[in-house]
C-alpha positions in Angstrom: 34.0 18.9 -0.7 31.7 19.3 -3.7 29.3 22.2 -4.1 26.1 21.3 -6.0 23.6 23.3 -7.9 19.9 22.6 -8.3 19.3 19.6 -10.6 22.7 18.1 -10.1 23.2 14.5 -9.1 26.3 12.9 -7.5 27.5 9.5 -6.4 27.8 9.0 -2.7 29.0 5.5 -2.2 30.8 4.9 -5.5 33.1 7.8 -5.1 33.5 7.3 -1.3 34.2 3.5 -0.9 33.3 2.2 2.6 30.8 5.1 3.2 28.0 3.6 5.3 26.8 6.3 7.7 26.0 9.8 6.6 24.5 12.8 8.3 22.5 15.2 6.2 22.7 18.6 7.9 20.0 21.2 7.0 20.4 24.9 7.9 18.6 28.2 7.3 18.2 31.8 8.5 14.9 33.6 8.7 14.7 37.2 7.5 13.3 39.9 9.8 9.7 39.2 10.1 7.1 41.2 11.9 4.2 38.8 12.2 4.7 38.2 15.9 4.9 34.5 15.6 7.9 32.1 15.9 9.3 30.9 12.6 9.7 27.2 13.0 11.2 25.2 10.2 11.2 21.4 10.4 13.3 18.8 8.7 11.1 15.9 7.3 12.1 12.7 5.5 10.0 10.4 3.4 11.0 6.8 2.7 9.9 5.9 -0.8 9.7 2.7 -2.8 10.4 2.1 -6.5 6.8 3.3 -7.4 7.5 6.7 -5.7 5.2 6.0 -2.8 5.9 5.9 0.9 6.7 2.5 2.2 4.1 2.7 5.1 3.3 4.7 8.2 6.8 4.6 9.6 8.0 6.0 6.3 7.2 9.6 7.4 10.0 10.9 9.6 9.2 14.2 11.4 9.2 15.7 14.9 6.6 13.3 16.2 8.2 10.2 14.6 12.0 10.7 14.7 13.1 7.4 13.2 12.0 4.7 10.8 11.1 1.2 12.1 14.5 -0.2 11.2 16.3 2.6 13.1 18.5 3.4 10.2 17.1 6.9 9.5 17.0 9.2 12.6 16.0 12.8 12.8 17.7 15.1 15.3 15.8 17.3 17.8 13.5 20.1 16.8 15.3 23.4 16.5 12.5 26.0 16.7 14.4 29.1 15.8 17.1 28.4 13.2 19.5 30.7 15.0 23.2 30.3 15.1 25.7 28.9 12.7 25.9 25.4 11.2 23.2 22.8 11.0 19.8 23.6 12.4 18.4 20.0 12.1 20.0 16.8 10.9 19.0 13.4 9.5 21.4 10.6 10.2 21.2 7.7 7.7 22.9 4.3 8.1 22.9 3.4 4.4 23.8 -0.2 5.0 20.7 -0.6 7.3 18.1 1.0 5.1 15.4 -1.6 4.3 15.6 -3.0 0.8 12.1 -1.7 -0.2 13.3 1.9 0.4 14.6 3.1 -2.9 14.7 6.8 -2.1 14.9 9.0 0.9 13.4 12.4 0.3 14.8 15.1 2.5 12.4 18.1 3.0 12.0 21.3 5.0 8.6 22.4 6.0 7.5 25.6 7.7 5.4 24.7 10.8 1.9 26.2 10.7 3.0 28.4 7.7 -0.6 29.2 6.7 -1.9 30.3 10.0 1.3 32.3 10.7 1.4 33.8 7.2 4.9 32.6 6.5 6.7 31.3 3.5 10.2 30.6 2.0 10.4 34.1 0.7 11.2 35.0 4.3 14.0 32.4 4.5 17.6 32.9 3.4 20.8 30.9 3.3 19.1 27.5 3.3 21.5 24.7 2.6 21.9 20.9 2.8 25.2 19.2 3.3 26.2 15.5 3.6 28.8 14.5 6.1 30.6 11.2 6.5 29.6 10.3 10.0 32.7 8.1 10.6 35.3 10.8 10.0 33.3 14.1 10.1 34.3 14.9 6.5 31.9 17.1 4.5 31.3 15.3 1.2 29.0 17.8 -0.5 27.0 21.0 0.1 24.0 22.3 -1.7 23.0 25.9 -1.3 19.4 26.4 -2.2 19.6 30.1 -3.2 16.9 32.6 -2.8 14.5 31.7 -5.6 11.5 31.0 -3.5 8.6 33.2 -2.5 5.2 31.7 -1.6 6.3 28.1 -1.0 5.8 26.7 2.5 7.6 23.3 1.9 10.7 22.3 0.0 11.9 19.0 -1.2 15.6 19.7 -0.7 17.2 16.6 -1.9 16.7 12.9 -2.6 19.2 10.2 -1.6 18.5 7.2 -3.8 19.7 3.8 -4.9 21.1 3.4 -8.4 22.8 0.1 -9.6 23.6 -0.9 -6.0 25.1 2.4 -5.1 23.6 5.5 -3.3 23.4 8.8 -5.0 22.4 12.4 -4.0 20.1 14.5 -6.1 19.8 18.3 -5.4 16.1 18.8 -6.0 15.2 22.2 -4.6 11.5 22.1 -5.5 9.0 24.1 -3.6 5.4 23.3 -2.5 2.5 25.2 -1.2 0.0 23.5 1.2 2.5 22.5 3.9 3.1 19.1 5.2 -0.1 17.6 3.8 0.9 18.6 0.3 4.4 17.2 0.7 3.0 13.9 2.2 0.5 13.6 -0.6 3.3 13.8 -3.1 4.7 10.6 -1.6 1.3 8.9 -1.3 0.6 9.6 2.3 -2.3 11.3 4.0 -0.9 13.6 6.7 -4.2 15.1 7.6 
């Protein structure tokens, strides 16, 4: 298993021949928080074309649209607390079935209703992403995001993208303010 730092890129399929189905597990813990509201983080994925724009309405995968039209990218259920060990939410990707126009899959975490609940990633710790070979359960890589966030309400955790016919993983770790709408706008979608 390889541990990545922010900004690193790694081959997925080239170094793991025969890899076709992966699970991206996302996890986090919330610090003690006295605002009286639930702290609900959501995994979100955007399917992006070569111009960096979403490939259509079905290209926004979130709790109300849990899979893309091809069925090759599927989001797990909505974990509303983040409690317990291991993955809090997962995105399963059948790399062989991803439509050709999808050049990149951006994996994000968003804090649900962050503005109205006065929450941000400064109150989140131990956030990570890991990639598992779904066929044998082997963990291929892990990316711990660290604690260098404060006012952000959304994170682009990683991008899984095509490069010369292979799939690669990029540890992005960039934070956003403005919630889901800001994340969606980055990929050319209007989530309002």
